[in-house]
N, C-alpha and C positions, 0 to 999 in steps of 0.2 A: 667154541662158537662156530656156527655155520652161517655164512653170508651168501645169499642168493641175489643176483642182480635181476630184479623184475623188469626194470626199465632204466635206461641210462642216457637217452637222447636229450640234448640240451635245447631248451626254448620251445621246441615243438616236436611231435613224434616223428621218428624216422620210419622208413618202410619196414625196417626189421627190429624196431624197438619202440616201446612207449617212452614217455618222459620219466623223470626221476622217480624211482621207487626201489627199495632194498628191503629184503626180508632177513632178519637176524634171529637165529634160534639157539637156545641152550636149555637143556633139561626140560624139553617139551614146551617151553615158553616162547612165544612168537611175537616179535616187535617189528612193525613196518615203519621204515624211515621214509617219509614222503609218499605221496600218492598222486602223482601228476597225470596228465592227459593219457588215457588209455591203459593206465596201470592196473585198474581193478580187474579187467578181463584177464590180463596176463598173470596176475597174482594167483588166480584160481588154478594155474598149472602146478603151483608149488605148495598151496595150503588151501584148506576149506575156507569159504567165506566167513564162517562163524567160529573159526579156530584161532583167529588173531586175538592176542591179549592186550595190545596197546598200539597206538599210532603216534609217531612223533613227526611233526611238521616243522621243517627248518625255517620256512617263511611262507608268505601268502601270495606269491606269484603263482599263476594258474598252473604252470608246468611242474609245480611241486605239491599242489593241494587240491586241484579242482575235482579229482575223482572221488573225493570224500562225499561229494554230492550224490554220485551214483551209489556209493557205499551206504549212504543214508537210505536210499530206496531199497537196496537189497536187505537191509536189516529191518527197516520200519514195516515193510509189507511182506515179510516172510510168512508163508502159509501157516507155519506152526506158531506164529507169534513173534514179536520182536524179542531178541535176546536181551540179556541184562545190559546195562549201560557199558559202553566201551570207552575206556580212557583215551582221550585225544589231547596230546600236549602240543601247544602251538604258541605263537606270539600273542600278545594282548590284542583282543578284538577278533580272534579266530572265529568264534561262534557267530558273531554278527556278520563278518565278511562272508561266511559260507551261506548263511541264511539269505543274504542279498543275492549271492550267486544263483541260488535256487528260486529267487523271487518269492520268498515267504516272509511273514512277519518275523522280526528279530526275536520276539518272544511268543511262544517258546522256541521258535526256530527249530534247530536240530537237537535241542537239549534233552528231549525225551528219548533219544537214541544214543547220543554221545555224552560222556562226561568231560567237559572241556576244562583243561588245566593250563594255566599260563606259564610259559617258560620264562625263566630268568637265569642269568649266569650263576653257576654253582653246581651242586651235585645232589643226587637222590638215588634211592634204590627202586628198582622196578623188576619184580620177579627175582630171578637169579642174577640180574645185572646191576652193576654200579654204572650210573649214567652221569657223565660230567658234561656241562653245557657252557659254551663260550659264545659271546656275541661277536659276529664277524662283520666284514666291511662290504656292505651292499646298500643300494639306495633305500631299501625298506628294512625294518627290523628283521634280522636274519641270524641264525644260530648254527653252530657246528656241534657235533655230538661225539663223545668218546664213550664207548661201551666196553666194560671190563667184566671178565668172568674167568674164574679159576686161573688167575695169574696171566691171562692173555688179554689183548686189547685190540680194538679197531676204532678208527676215527673217520668220520664222514664230515667233509667240509661244508656241505650245503653249497650255497652260492656266495662267493666272496671275491673281492679284490685282495691286494696285498694285506696281510693280517698277522701282526705279531702275536695276537691272541690265538690264532690257529696254530702257529708254530709251537707255542707252549702247550696247547691242548694235545698236539700230536707227538709230544716228546717221547721218544723211544717206543712208539707204538709198533705193534706187530704188522698191522696192515693199515695203510693210509689211503682211503678212498677220496681222492681230491679232484675237484673240478678243474677243467682246463679248456674252457670254452673258446678262448681267444687264440689267435695266431700271433706270435711275436712279430712286431713290426707292421702288421696289417691293422690290428685292432688297438686303438690308442685311448679308448675311454677309460677313465680312472675310477677306481673304487666301485667296480661292477663285477668283473670276472678276472680270473687268472689265465695266463697263456701257458703253454707247455713248459717253457723255460722257468717261469715263475713257480709253477707247481713243483718242478724238480728242485728249485732252490728252497722252497718251503720244506719239502721232504728231507733235503740234506741238512738244513738248519735244525730240524727236529730230530735228526738221527733215526728216522722211521726205517723199519726193516724191509718194508715192501711198499711200492707205490703202484696204485691202480688209478688211472686217469678216467674221469667220467664227465658227464654233462657236456659232451662235445656235440654241437649242432650238426645236422646233416650237411650244411654248407662248409664245414671245416674239415680239413684233412687230418684225420685222427693220427695217422702214421707220422705226419710232420710234427705234431705235438708230442708224440711219443719220443721221437728222436731228440727234440729240443729238451725234453725232461731228462732223458738219459744222459745228455751232455752235461747237465747240471747236478745230477744225483748219481752216486756210485752204486746204489743197490738195484735190485730187479725192478723193472718198469714194464707195465703192460696197459692196454686199453680195455676198459670194461666192455663186456658184451652181454646183451640180454640173454638170460639163462645160465650165465657163468656162475659156478659155485666155488666158494673158497672156504676151506677149513682153517680156522684161526686157533 
């Protein structure tokens, strides 16, 4: 598998990165995990607009899904005609939420461009991938994803506070892409986000082989969180950067 970080800024875009979006490829099949603010423009550096095979949305906060509105425009008004329906997996109500975001009637909304499929905990096949889904700990319905291909795996946390379900999903994964939005001791809201220490603890408990911290807002010191994670987790730790590529 090839993982490309399209955008990794938490909560709002940074000067050097859009919000959350990750491109995962295997055997010519392309899955986009989240499509937050500014991500659609950056995505075009790494793949064609009409070469994506599916989109998975972890949850419906704008910094993870709002650029699907722009993607609807790009597909619906393509000069050569709208491509076939693109599968979009998201929480219950995804189609209605995005229609409201674009100020259009909920029916048909965007359903003539996207085939909306509701996420639930469990597993399914998508192209060459095995996808496992776990519900995580966030103020809205939110999901983490495990993608497996050819004996290798990567896990994306989405947004979450402390989560035993995330630890289990990430068990023995080759690459753990884990949010670390908070700074330990500064941010004390519960059941919203992880801090660097907690991300490291989750990775250690899961025995993940590699930890990549993501969803760090521009006002948070990413190196501080990397150090905190490294103190709690014995494996390699780094901070996601827009444009970074990982071979899994």
